[in-house]
N, C-alpha and C positions, 0 to 999 in steps of 0.2 A: 523412563516411565515421563509421560509429561502430567501436571500436575492441570488444574482447571483453566487456570489463565492461560496456559497454553494452548489448550485443546481446543479453545471456541465453543461455538460460534461468536463472533465479534460483531457488537453495531456501533458503527462510526457513524456521524453525522457525514454532511456533505463538506464542511469544514474542516472536520478532524482529518476527511480523505484527502482534503488538500492538501493540508500541512503534512500530511503523512508523506505524500507523493512529491512535494517540494521537497523535504529532509532526505527522500531517497535519491532526487536528480542531485541536491547538493552534494551528497556521499559518493554516488558514484562519478562526480567531477572531480572530486579528491581523491577517491579510492578506485579506480577501475576496476581493478580486479573484485570489487564488493558486488558489482552485478552479475556475477556468474556464480555466486553462491547460492542463493535461493532463485533461478530464474521462473520457475512457475508460480511461487509463492508471490514474486513481484507482479508477472504477471496478471495476476487474481486481482492485486491492490490494484492495479491501472486501471483493468475491464470495470471493477467496482465504483471506482470514482468517474469513468467515463459514463457509465449508466447514470449515477449519481447526478451528475451534471446535464444531461440529458433530461431528466425526470425533473429536476427543480431548473429547468430553461437556461441554465448557464453558459 
């Protein structure tokens, strides 16, 4: 069973989303198999980051 922190929803600032996606890129470069662990979740994070960048003109 997931606790409240694991269930979400989470609200991340554009800066936090940027840091998170950069960390994911670094992790996948160092550990390529990590990118296959949660592809749907990773895609949602990247989509949220892209939407945030468009919304904030970055």
